[in-house]
gemmi code that builds the backbone of each chain (N, CA, C; Angstrom):
import gemmi

chains = {
    "A": [
        ("ASP", (16.425, 0.425, -45.812), (16.146, -0.458, -44.687), (15.048, -1.464, -45.036)),
        ("ILE", (15.160, -2.633, -44.461), (14.107, -3.626, -44.599), (12.971, -3.269, -43.637)),
        ("GLN", (11.757, -3.223, -44.175), (10.588, -2.905, -43.343), (9.913, -4.206, -42.909)),
        ("MET", (9.483, -4.223, -41.647), (8.798, -5.391, -41.092), (7.378, -4.984, -40.712)),
        ("THR", (6.408, -5.678, -41.256), (5.007, -5.349, -41.004), (4.329, -6.503, -40.275)),
        ("GLN", (3.854, -6.218, -39.069), (3.161, -7.217, -38.283), (1.665, -7.025, -38.376)),
        ("SER", (0.944, -8.138, -38.323), (-0.508, -8.061, -38.259), (-1.055, -9.235, -37.449)),
        ("PRO", (-2.162, -8.964, -36.715), (-2.749, -7.649, -36.515), (-1.910, -6.824, -35.542)),
        ("SER", (-2.268, -5.574, -35.354), (-1.564, -4.746, -34.369), (-2.041, -5.073, -32.958)),
        ("SER", (-3.255, -5.584, -32.854), (-3.763, -6.060, -31.573), (-4.823, -7.112, -31.821)),
        ("LEU", (-5.036, -7.934, -30.837), (-6.076, -8.956, -30.939), (-6.586, -9.296, -29.548)),
        ("SER", (-7.826, -9.712, -29.511), (-8.432, -10.174, -28.268), (-8.629, -11.683, -28.361)),
        ("ALA", (-8.260, -12.361, -27.303), (-8.371, -13.820, -27.302), (-8.675, -14.304, -25.891)),
        ("SER", (-9.050, -15.550, -25.808), (-9.372, -16.152, -24.517), (-8.359, -17.236, -24.178)),
        ("VAL", (-8.262, -17.553, -22.913), (-7.395, -18.649, -22.477), (-7.813, -19.926, -23.203)),
        ("GLY", (-6.820, -20.606, -23.752), (-7.060, -21.825, -24.501), (-7.149, -21.635, -26.003)),
        ("ASP", (-7.286, -20.411, -26.459), (-7.371, -20.130, -27.889), (-6.034, -20.380, -28.576)),
        ("ARG", (-6.143, -20.687, -29.860), (-4.961, -20.746, -30.723), (-4.796, -19.359, -31.335)),
        ("VAL", (-3.602, -18.799, -31.218), (-3.349, -17.433, -31.676), (-2.239, -17.459, -32.721)),
        ("THR", (-2.461, -16.701, -33.794), (-1.468, -16.614, -34.853), (-1.177, -15.152, -35.148)),
        ("ILE", (0.097, -14.823, -35.172), (0.572, -13.473, -35.488), (1.463, -13.581, -36.717)),
        ("THR", (1.298, -12.661, -37.649), (2.107, -12.722, -38.857), (3.050, -11.524, -38.956)),
        ("CYS", (4.121, -11.750, -39.652), (5.156, -10.740, -39.868), (5.617, -10.857, -41.312)),
        ("ARG", (5.601, -9.739, -42.010), (6.006, -9.745, -43.409), (7.187, -8.805, -43.607)),
        ("ALA", (8.200, -9.277, -44.306), (9.378, -8.470, -44.605), (9.244, -7.849, -45.987)),
        ("SER", (9.849, -6.666, -46.147), (9.747, -5.957, -47.427), (10.637, -6.565, -48.506)),
        ("GLN", (11.523, -7.481, -48.097), (12.344, -8.226, -49.050), (12.710, -9.564, -48.425)),
        ("ASN", (13.271, -10.421, -49.228), (13.645, -11.754, -48.769), (14.696, -11.666, -47.657)),
        ("ILE", (14.378, -12.264, -46.506), (15.322, -12.279, -45.387), (15.674, -13.706, -44.976)),
        ("SER", (15.397, -14.673, -45.860), (15.681, -16.080, -45.558), (15.006, -16.440, -44.228)),
        ("ASN", (15.770, -16.928, -43.272), (15.182, -17.220, -41.954), (15.812, -16.359, -40.857)),
        ("TYR", (16.240, -15.155, -41.229), (16.846, -14.233, -40.275), (15.750, -13.464, -39.540)),
        ("LEU", (14.935, -14.189, -38.793), (13.756, -13.616, -38.173), (13.621, -14.145, -36.746)),
        ("ASN", (13.460, -13.223, -35.819), (13.325, -13.588, -34.413), (12.029, -13.012, -33.843)),
        ("TRP", (11.537, -13.642, -32.804), (10.320, -13.180, -32.120), (10.625, -12.927, -30.646)),
        ("TYR", (10.060, -11.832, -30.129), (10.229, -11.449, -28.734), (8.869, -11.214, -28.102)),
        ("GLN", (8.818, -11.442, -26.808), (7.629, -11.165, -26.001), (7.979, -10.060, -25.012)),
        ("GLN", (7.092, -9.078, -24.881), (7.314, -8.034, -23.886), (6.058, -7.848, -23.043)),
        ("LYS", (6.228, -7.989, -21.747), (5.134, -7.722, -20.816), (5.271, -6.307, -20.286)),
        ("PRO", (4.173, -5.702, -19.841), (4.213, -4.301, -19.393), (5.268, -4.069, -18.317)),
        ("GLY", (6.086, -3.052, -18.525), (7.106, -2.685, -17.561), (8.320, -3.593, -17.527)),
        ("LYS", (8.402, -4.511, -18.481), (9.516, -5.463, -18.510), (10.289, -5.352, -19.810)),
        ("ALA", (11.517, -5.863, -19.781), (12.325, -5.917, -20.990), (11.802, -7.013, -21.917)),
        ("PRO", (12.013, -6.869, -23.213), (11.662, -7.954, -24.136), (12.422, -9.227, -23.804)),
        ("LYS", (11.800, -10.338, -24.195), (12.372, -11.661, -23.950), (12.337, -12.446, -25.258)),
        ("LEU", (13.457, -13.076, -25.592), (13.536, -13.861, -26.816), (12.680, -15.123, -26.710)),
        ("LEU", (11.830, -15.340, -27.726), (11.012, -16.558, -27.776), (11.500, -17.533, -28.839)),
        ("ILE", (11.664, -17.015, -30.047), (11.977, -17.817, -31.220), (13.124, -17.142, -31.957)),
        ("TYR", (14.112, -17.913, -32.390), (15.181, -17.360, -33.206), (15.303, -18.171, -34.499)),
        ("ALA", (15.904, -17.531, -35.482), (16.060, -18.169, -36.804), (14.727, -18.729, -37.299)),
        ("ALA", (13.681, -17.949, -37.122), (12.328, -18.214, -37.628), (11.567, -19.330, -36.925)),
        ("SER", (12.268, -20.400, -36.524), (11.511, -21.551, -36.015), (12.157, -22.267, -34.833)),
        ("SER", (13.278, -21.763, -34.349), (13.960, -22.419, -33.235), (13.481, -21.848, -31.912)),
        ("LEU", (13.052, -22.732, -31.030), (12.522, -22.309, -29.736), (13.663, -22.031, -28.765)),
        ("GLN", (13.664, -20.833, -28.184), (14.689, -20.495, -27.195), (14.545, -21.395, -25.977)),
        ("SER", (15.656, -21.758, -25.393), (15.659, -22.602, -24.210), (14.786, -21.999, -23.109)),
        ("GLY", (13.941, -22.848, -22.521), (13.096, -22.400, -21.422), (11.744, -21.856, -21.847)),
        ("VAL", (11.554, -21.672, -23.139), (10.271, -21.152, -23.634), (9.300, -22.325, -23.821)),
        ("PRO", (8.069, -22.182, -23.342), (7.107, -23.290, -23.450), (6.871, -23.727, -24.894)),
        ("SER", (6.622, -25.003, -25.052), (6.465, -25.574, -26.400), (5.177, -25.151, -27.085)),
        ("ARG", (4.269, -24.467, -26.394), (3.062, -23.969, -27.063), (3.383, -22.832, -28.034)),
        ("PHE", (4.588, -22.268, -27.904), (5.041, -21.253, -28.853), (5.768, -21.941, -30.009)),
        ("SER", (5.457, -21.506, -31.225), (6.174, -22.020, -32.384), (6.261, -20.940, -33.448)),
        ("GLY", (7.279, -21.045, -34.269), (7.475, -20.104, -35.353), (7.672, -20.836, -36.662)),
        ("SER", (7.257, -20.192, -37.745), (7.442, -20.787, -39.060), (7.625, -19.686, -40.089)),
        ("GLY", (8.033, -20.114, -41.278), (8.172, -19.182, -42.380), (9.595, -19.054, -42.876)),
        ("SER", (9.701, -18.466, -44.045), (10.998, -18.211, -44.658), (10.784, -17.244, -45.813)),
        ("GLY", (11.814, -16.490, -46.139), (11.678, -15.541, -47.237), (11.092, -14.220, -46.764)),
        ("THR", (9.818, -14.002, -46.998), (9.189, -12.744, -46.592), (8.040, -12.908, -45.606)),
        ("ASP", (7.518, -14.093, -45.455), (6.329, -14.296, -44.622), (6.597, -15.256, -43.469)),
        ("PHE", (6.249, -14.783, -42.264), (6.555, -15.528, -41.055), (5.347, -15.532, -40.122)),
        ("THR", (5.309, -16.542, -39.272), (4.185, -16.692, -38.350), (4.679, -17.105, -36.977)),
        ("LEU", (4.097, -16.487, -35.951), (4.270, -16.934, -34.571), (2.923, -17.495, -34.136)),
        ("THR", (2.932, -18.716, -33.627), (1.704, -19.357, -33.178), (1.807, -19.724, -31.709)),
        ("ILE", (0.741, -19.429, -30.983), (0.594, -19.897, -29.606), (-0.534, -20.920, -29.652)),
        ("SER", (-0.226, -22.160, -29.369), (-1.200, -23.231, -29.629), (-2.382, -23.206, -28.658)),
        ("SER", (-2.125, -22.835, -27.425), (-3.190, -22.763, -26.418), (-2.830, -21.640, -25.458)),
        ("LEU", (-3.461, -20.499, -25.646), (-3.106, -19.283, -24.924), (-3.277, -19.456, -23.423)),
        ("GLN", (-2.250, -19.068, -22.689), (-2.280, -19.125, -21.235), (-2.338, -17.714, -20.650)),
        ("PRO", (-2.783, -17.575, -19.401), (-2.911, -16.227, -18.819), (-1.606, -15.430, -18.869)),
        ("GLU", (-0.481, -16.111, -18.722), (0.800, -15.396, -18.703), (1.270, -14.994, -20.107)),
        ("ASP", (0.515, -15.375, -21.139), (0.914, -15.045, -22.512), (0.359, -13.702, -22.990)),
        ("PHE", (-0.467, -13.080, -22.183), (-0.993, -11.778, -22.580), (0.138, -10.759, -22.477)),
        ("ALA", (0.521, -10.240, -23.649), (1.729, -9.421, -23.776), (1.756, -8.837, -25.181)),
        ("THR", (2.827, -8.118, -25.483), (3.052, -7.623, -26.836), (4.183, -8.421, -27.465)),
        ("TYR", (4.000, -8.786, -28.713), (4.959, -9.619, -29.423), (5.552, -8.833, -30.597)),
        ("TYR", (6.874, -8.949, -30.747), (7.585, -8.248, -31.810), (8.385, -9.245, -32.649)),
        ("CYS", (8.351, -9.033, -33.960), (9.291, -9.745, -34.817), (10.478, -8.820, -35.082)),
        ("GLN", (11.591, -9.411, -35.471), (12.804, -8.640, -35.759), (13.573, -9.325, -36.874)),
        ("GLN", (13.963, -8.565, -37.882), (14.813, -9.139, -38.924), (16.265, -8.837, -38.590)),
        ("THR", (17.117, -9.806, -38.835), (18.548, -9.617, -38.605), (19.333, -10.001, -39.860)),
        ("TYR", (18.674, -9.930, -41.010), (19.331, -10.249, -42.291), (20.385, -9.198, -42.623)),
        ("THR", (20.018, -7.933, -42.406), (20.971, -6.838, -42.626), (21.609, -6.511, -41.288)),
        ("THR", (22.802, -7.030, -41.068), (23.423, -6.897, -39.750), (23.754, -5.459, -39.388)),
        ("LEU", (23.831, -4.592, -40.396), (24.161, -3.203, -40.101), (22.932, -2.387, -39.742)),
        ("SER", (21.749, -2.958, -39.870), (20.531, -2.226, -39.513), (19.413, -3.214, -39.213)),
        ("LEU", (19.343, -3.629, -37.978), (18.297, -4.563, -37.560), (17.007, -3.790, -37.396)),
        ("THR", (15.878, -4.382, -37.765), (14.605, -3.674, -37.611), (13.555, -4.578, -36.986)),
        ("PHE", (12.675, -3.952, -36.215), (11.570, -4.640, -35.551), (10.263, -4.349, -36.277)),
        ("GLY", (9.342, -5.274, -36.133), (7.974, -5.009, -36.530), (7.315, -4.082, -35.522)),
        ("GLY", (6.132, -3.613, -35.841), (5.450, -2.646, -34.993), (4.851, -3.211, -33.721)),
        ("GLY", (4.792, -4.523, -33.625), (4.272, -5.166, -32.419), (2.829, -5.600, -32.559)),
        ("THR", (2.478, -6.659, -31.838), (1.105, -7.162, -31.756), (0.763, -7.339, -30.290)),
        ("LYS", (-0.255, -6.612, -29.830), (-0.672, -6.701, -28.442), (-1.757, -7.755, -28.322)),
        ("VAL", (-1.529, -8.740, -27.493), (-2.487, -9.813, -27.261), (-3.212, -9.530, -25.943)),
        ("GLU", (-4.501, -9.291, -26.045), (-5.303, -8.906, -24.880), (-6.376, -9.937, -24.590)),
        ("ILE", (-6.862, -9.890, -23.395), (-7.968, -10.757, -23.012), (-9.252, -10.263, -23.673)),
    ],
    "B": [
        ("GLU", (25.572, -17.084, -14.581), (24.401, -16.563, -15.286), (24.781, -15.328, -16.091)),
        ("VAL", (24.412, -15.328, -17.361), (24.666, -14.163, -18.208), (23.686, -13.056, -17.826)),
        ("GLN", (24.225, -11.888, -17.549), (23.380, -10.772, -17.120), (23.868, -9.468, -17.700)),
        ("LEU", (22.921, -8.590, -17.996), (23.216, -7.205, -18.349), (22.461, -6.331, -17.356)),
        ("VAL", (23.190, -5.517, -16.621), (22.572, -4.657, -15.621), (22.797, -3.208, -16.012)),
        ("GLN", (21.700, -2.489, -16.184), (21.777, -1.113, -16.642), (21.724, -0.115, -15.487)),
        ("SER", (22.203, 1.078, -15.740), (22.178, 2.137, -14.748), (20.755, 2.634, -14.526)),
        ("GLY", (20.577, 3.412, -13.472), (19.253, 3.809, -13.042), (18.628, 4.925, -13.860)),
        ("ALA", (17.350, 5.172, -13.562), (16.586, 6.185, -14.274), (17.230, 7.564, -14.146)),
        ("GLU", (17.051, 8.351, -15.196), (17.632, 9.690, -15.254), (16.559, 10.719, -15.599)),
        ("VAL", (16.645, 11.880, -14.975), (15.798, 13.025, -15.327), (16.733, 14.161, -15.686)),
        ("LYS", (16.601, 14.653, -16.899), (17.506, 15.680, -17.396), (16.725, 16.809, -18.054)),
        ("LYS", (17.407, 17.927, -18.236), (16.825, 19.068, -18.943), (17.303, 19.076, -20.388)),
        ("PRO", (16.513, 19.652, -21.288), (16.964, 19.772, -22.680), (18.307, 20.478, -22.751)),
        ("GLY", (19.159, 19.971, -23.624), (20.477, 20.545, -23.796), (21.550, 19.917, -22.926)),
        ("GLU", (21.164, 19.189, -21.899), (22.147, 18.534, -21.029), (22.713, 17.288, -21.704)),
        ("SER", (23.856, 16.863, -21.200), (24.471, 15.636, -21.696), (24.153, 14.486, -20.748)),
        ("LEU", (24.317, 13.272, -21.257), (23.993, 12.094, -20.449), (24.737, 10.891, -20.993)),
        ("ARG", (25.166, 10.027, -20.082), (25.700, 8.720, -20.463), (25.054, 7.673, -19.560)),
        ("ILE", (24.470, 6.669, -20.166), (23.910, 5.553, -19.411), (24.753, 4.311, -19.684)),
        ("SER", (24.688, 3.366, -18.759), (25.594, 2.225, -18.863), (24.882, 0.883, -18.832)),
        ("CYS", (25.624, -0.130, -19.250), (25.124, -1.502, -19.337), (26.287, -2.410, -18.952)),
        ("LYS", (26.243, -2.970, -17.760), (27.353, -3.796, -17.273), (27.061, -5.269, -17.492)),
        ("ALA", (27.985, -5.937, -18.146), (27.819, -7.361, -18.465), (28.532, -8.232, -17.444)),
        ("SER", (27.954, -9.390, -17.210), (28.595, -10.366, -16.334), (28.199, -11.772, -16.766)),
        ("GLY", (29.013, -12.729, -16.371), (28.693, -14.126, -16.660), (29.190, -14.644, -17.988)),
        ("TYR", (29.923, -13.822, -18.750), (30.465, -14.270, -20.023), (31.652, -13.386, -20.392)),
        ("ARG", (32.364, -13.763, -21.454), (33.494, -12.968, -21.929), (32.960, -11.784, -22.740)),
        ("PHE", (33.061, -10.613, -22.158), (32.451, -9.387, -22.708), (32.867, -9.126, -24.149)),
        ("THR", (34.112, -9.393, -24.472), (34.630, -9.048, -25.801), (34.200, -10.032, -26.892)),
        ("TYR", (33.485, -11.083, -26.506), (33.098, -12.089, -27.498), (31.775, -11.789, -28.190)),
        ("TYR", (30.989, -10.868, -27.633), (29.643, -10.642, -28.156), (29.383, -9.145, -28.330)),
        ("TRP", (28.766, -8.806, -29.479), (28.357, -7.422, -29.675), (27.238, -7.062, -28.691)),
        ("ILE", (27.151, -5.757, -28.388), (26.047, -5.214, -27.591), (25.251, -4.241, -28.461)),
        ("SER", (23.930, -4.403, -28.464), (23.041, -3.477, -29.165), (22.294, -2.608, -28.162)),
        ("TRP", (21.868, -1.440, -28.640), (20.978, -0.570, -27.864), (19.664, -0.419, -28.606)),
        ("VAL", (18.569, -0.436, -27.846), (17.212, -0.384, -28.404), (16.406, 0.673, -27.663)),
        ("ARG", (15.710, 1.514, -28.410), (14.877, 2.541, -27.806), (13.409, 2.123, -27.833)),
        ("GLN", (12.701, 2.514, -26.787), (11.249, 2.339, -26.755), (10.630, 3.614, -26.195)),
        ("MET", (10.046, 4.398, -27.058), (9.385, 5.626, -26.633), (8.085, 5.269, -25.921)),
        ("PRO", (7.565, 6.166, -25.100), (6.382, 5.843, -24.300), (5.229, 5.324, -25.142)),
        ("GLY", (4.754, 4.149, -24.824), (3.619, 3.545, -25.516), (3.894, 3.082, -26.927)),
        ("LYS", (5.163, 3.043, -27.310), (5.520, 2.710, -28.694), (6.317, 1.409, -28.782)),
        ("GLY", (6.724, 1.064, -29.994), (7.442, -0.172, -30.240), (8.943, -0.048, -30.059)),
        ("LEU", (9.625, -1.098, -30.441), (11.072, -1.192, -30.281), (11.788, -0.664, -31.519)),
        ("GLU", (12.861, 0.080, -31.284), (13.670, 0.633, -32.377), (15.139, 0.304, -32.114)),
        ("TRP", (15.763, -0.381, -33.040), (17.190, -0.680, -32.915), (18.002, 0.570, -33.215)),
        ("MET", (18.905, 0.922, -32.296), (19.671, 2.165, -32.428), (21.042, 1.936, -33.036)),
        ("GLY", (21.694, 0.881, -32.614), (23.052, 0.626, -33.078), (23.703, -0.422, -32.201)),
        ("ARG", (24.977, -0.718, -32.537), (25.654, -1.762, -31.794), (27.140, -1.495, -31.744)),
        ("ILE", (27.783, -2.193, -30.810), (29.225, -2.080, -30.672), (29.832, -3.459, -30.522)),
        ("ASP", (30.994, -3.634, -31.105), (31.803, -4.823, -30.889), (32.796, -4.468, -29.790)),
        ("PRO", (32.618, -4.976, -28.581), (33.490, -4.569, -27.469), (34.957, -4.948, -27.657)),
        ("SER", (35.248, -5.870, -28.550), (36.643, -6.281, -28.704), (37.488, -5.185, -29.340)),
        ("ASP", (36.886, -4.381, -30.210), (37.635, -3.318, -30.887), (36.890, -1.991, -30.918)),
        ("SER", (35.732, -1.943, -30.260), (34.873, -0.749, -30.186), (34.350, -0.298, -31.542)),
        ("TYR", (34.335, -1.198, -32.515), (33.720, -0.857, -33.800), (32.222, -0.719, -33.586)),
        ("THR", (31.670, 0.354, -34.149), (30.250, 0.618, -33.987), (29.560, 0.780, -35.332)),
        ("ASN", (28.286, 0.512, -35.364), (27.468, 0.993, -36.465), (26.089, 1.356, -35.913)),
        ("TYR", (25.462, 2.304, -36.581), (24.233, 2.920, -36.099), (23.125, 2.819, -37.139)),
        ("SER", (21.911, 2.740, -36.637), (20.770, 2.909, -37.517), (20.821, 4.320, -38.100)),
        ("PRO", (20.442, 4.490, -39.364), (20.428, 5.843, -39.934), (19.596, 6.825, -39.110)),
        ("SER", (18.584, 6.314, -38.432), (17.708, 7.180, -37.631), (18.409, 7.774, -36.421)),
        ("PHE", (19.498, 7.147, -35.993), (20.181, 7.579, -34.765), (21.612, 8.063, -35.009)),
        ("GLN", (22.114, 7.807, -36.200), (23.475, 8.238, -36.537), (23.622, 9.738, -36.287)),
        ("GLY", (24.657, 10.101, -35.543), (24.910, 11.507, -35.281), (24.176, 12.067, -34.071)),
        ("HIS", (23.200, 11.305, -33.540), (22.440, 11.803, -32.396), (22.905, 11.177, -31.077)),
        ("VAL", (23.462, 9.988, -31.155), (23.958, 9.290, -29.971), (25.327, 8.695, -30.272)),
        ("THR", (26.020, 8.339, -29.206), (27.315, 7.684, -29.332), (27.313, 6.437, -28.470)),
        ("ILE", (27.722, 5.334, -29.061), (27.842, 4.066, -28.337), (29.320, 3.794, -28.118)),
        ("SER", (29.657, 3.397, -26.915), (31.051, 3.099, -26.591), (31.103, 1.929, -25.623)),
        ("ALA", (32.323, 1.484, -25.320), (32.478, 0.371, -24.384), (33.821, 0.465, -23.695)),
        ("ASP", (33.872, -0.029, -22.482), (35.121, -0.134, -21.725), (35.282, -1.607, -21.359)),
        ("LYS", (36.129, -2.300, -22.120), (36.232, -3.739, -21.904), (36.909, -4.089, -20.592)),
        ("SER", (37.636, -3.138, -20.002), (38.292, -3.420, -18.721), (37.287, -3.602, -17.590)),
        ("ILE", (36.095, -3.038, -17.771), (35.052, -3.174, -16.745), (33.781, -3.774, -17.332)),
        ("SER", (33.895, -4.364, -18.529), (32.770, -5.088, -19.158), (31.502, -4.247, -19.215)),
        ("THR", (31.648, -3.025, -19.658), (30.517, -2.090, -19.658), (30.391, -1.376, -21.002)),
        ("ALA", (29.155, -1.334, -21.490), (28.845, -0.567, -22.690), (28.082, 0.695, -22.289)),
        ("TYR", (28.167, 1.696, -23.149), (27.559, 2.990, -22.844), (26.768, 3.514, -24.029)),
        ("LEU", (25.780, 4.317, -23.690), (25.020, 5.076, -24.681), (25.022, 6.517, -24.188)),
        ("GLN", (25.430, 7.442, -25.043), (25.512, 8.815, -24.572), (24.962, 9.825, -25.571)),
        ("TRP", (24.524, 10.936, -24.981), (24.013, 12.078, -25.718), (24.808, 13.314, -25.304)),
        ("SER", (25.113, 14.179, -26.250), (25.810, 15.418, -25.917), (24.828, 16.549, -25.645)),
        ("SER", (23.633, 16.476, -26.229), (22.644, 17.525, -26.023), (21.256, 16.894, -26.148)),
        ("LEU", (20.648, 16.637, -25.023), (19.366, 15.937, -25.010), (18.230, 16.823, -25.500)),
        ("LYS", (17.224, 16.149, -26.078), (16.000, 16.815, -26.488), (14.828, 16.143, -25.774)),
        ("ALA", (13.712, 16.840, -25.732), (12.534, 16.251, -25.097), (12.138, 14.944, -25.786)),
        ("SER", (12.399, 14.876, -27.081), (12.038, 13.685, -27.852), (12.925, 12.478, -27.535)),
        ("ASP", (13.969, 12.672, -26.736), (14.808, 11.545, -26.294), (14.196, 10.815, -25.096)),
        ("THR", (13.099, 11.342, -24.574), (12.416, 10.680, -23.470), (11.955, 9.295, -23.910)),
        ("ALA", (12.449, 8.281, -23.233), (12.175, 6.902, -23.643), (12.804, 5.948, -22.643)),
        ("MET", (12.463, 4.664, -22.815), (13.169, 3.586, -22.153), (14.235, 3.094, -23.117)),
        ("TYR", (15.424, 2.858, -22.587), (16.532, 2.375, -23.410), (17.005, 1.028, -22.861)),
        ("TYR", (17.130, 0.072, -23.780), (17.583, -1.269, -23.413), (18.900, -1.589, -24.103)),
        ("CYS", (19.765, -2.286, -23.390), (20.899, -2.924, -24.048), (20.598, -4.410, -24.166)),
        ("ALA", (21.213, -5.042, -25.131), (20.992, -6.470, -25.341), (22.229, -7.070, -25.989)),
        ("ARG", (22.500, -8.322, -25.681), (23.661, -9.016, -26.236), (23.281, -9.733, -27.520)),
        ("ARG", (24.094, -9.545, -28.540), (23.869, -10.245, -29.794), (24.426, -11.649, -29.699)),
        ("SER", (23.730, -12.597, -30.293), (24.206, -13.977, -30.273), (25.490, -14.109, -31.071)),
        ("SER", (26.206, -15.187, -30.828), (27.412, -15.449, -31.602), (27.071, -16.033, -32.971)),
        ("SER", (25.826, -16.442, -33.146), (25.381, -16.988, -34.428), (25.238, -15.889, -35.472)),
        ("SER", (25.316, -16.276, -36.736), (25.104, -15.309, -37.818), (23.655, -14.813, -37.858)),
        ("LYS", (22.769, -15.482, -37.126), (21.357, -15.088, -37.131), (21.090, -13.891, -36.211)),
        ("ASN", (22.080, -13.509, -35.385), (22.041, -12.204, -34.705), (20.887, -11.941, -33.745)),
        ("TRP", (20.311, -12.938, -33.130), (19.235, -12.618, -32.196), (19.799, -11.923, -30.962)),
        ("LEU", (18.909, -11.243, -30.217), (19.321, -10.478, -29.037), (18.843, -11.196, -27.766)),
        ("ASP", (19.802, -11.592, -26.962), (19.488, -12.287, -25.723), (20.750, -12.469, -24.899)),
        ("PRO", (20.741, -12.078, -23.614), (19.621, -11.473, -22.886), (19.551, -9.972, -23.092)),
        ("TRP", (18.573, -9.378, -22.431), (18.391, -7.937, -22.437), (18.642, -7.391, -21.026)),
        ("GLY", (19.073, -6.129, -20.970), (19.128, -5.460, -19.687), (17.718, -5.091, -19.230)),
        ("GLN", (17.618, -4.613, -18.008), (16.303, -4.316, -17.435), (15.733, -2.988, -17.948)),
        ("GLY", (16.553, -2.211, -18.638), (16.105, -0.932, -19.179), (16.496, 0.250, -18.298)),
        ("THR", (16.727, 1.386, -18.939), (16.981, 2.658, -18.250), (16.001, 3.683, -18.784)),
        ("LEU", (15.199, 4.235, -17.907), (14.235, 5.256, -18.303), (14.907, 6.620, -18.288)),
        ("VAL", (14.865, 7.289, -19.433), (15.424, 8.641, -19.547), (14.268, 9.613, -19.770)),
        ("THR", (14.156, 10.595, -18.895), (13.127, 11.619, -19.013), (13.808, 12.963, -19.226)),
        ("VAL", (13.427, 13.635, -20.304), (14.003, 14.939, -20.627), (12.885, 15.967, -20.598)),
        ("SER", (12.973, 16.864, -19.636), (11.903, 17.844, -19.465), (12.453, 19.109, -18.829)),
        ("SER", (11.951, 20.239, -19.292), (12.374, 21.512, -18.722), (11.617, 21.804, -17.422)),
    ],
}
model = gemmi.Model(1)
for chain_id, residues in chains.items():
    chain = gemmi.Chain(chain_id)
    for i, (resn, *xyz) in enumerate(residues, 1):
        res = gemmi.Residue()
        res.name, res.seqid = resn, gemmi.SeqId(i, " ")
        for name, pos in zip(("N", "CA", "C"), xyz):
            atom = gemmi.Atom()
            atom.name, atom.element = name, gemmi.Element(name[0])
            atom.pos, atom.b_iso = gemmi.Position(*pos), 0.0
            res.add_atom(atom)
        chain.add_residue(res)
    model.add_chain(chain)
structure = gemmi.Structure()
structure.add_model(model)
structure.setup_entities()
């Protein structure tokens, strides 16, 4: 299985801060990388697909970059509603999709 | 509107069987695979497996192979996740999600989740 390692596992930030979360794959996954946001008690929500494409309806302060093994999710100016847990997911191996361990963004 | 609506919370005893459901609406059910994802209390997301509703072809994560069964009934646009003998360690939230038609395989939308509690 391809392993996905996210860092940090948690971070503290303030409203207006620029936040960067990284995700590293154990092997080359091209741009088969998606990002999800999960708020407490809610289902995950797709933010970014194919490493850098913004899902419809997602604010433009979210952006994704990277290819190969190293990927980044950036929130350009953190808003109160962005406090949540973020997960990366590789979909390069269609027979076994895997998620990163998650990054909790706290106040 | 594309929607996945899951069945309600369940409380079961160890050794009991269970089937939970995920009903799709707003799109052609047989055109998109459905995945199931587990989230244990306070933990991250784990992909369990998926089904192609057009022919019921399934594949499972090695971690879940043999422990659960994924099925679908295309006549009622519903996917299922079932256990024949539950364990306490099956206590978790379970989500279904639709796979995109793209080769990039992202999951969207997701169901609201079904909480399964297994306790004696």
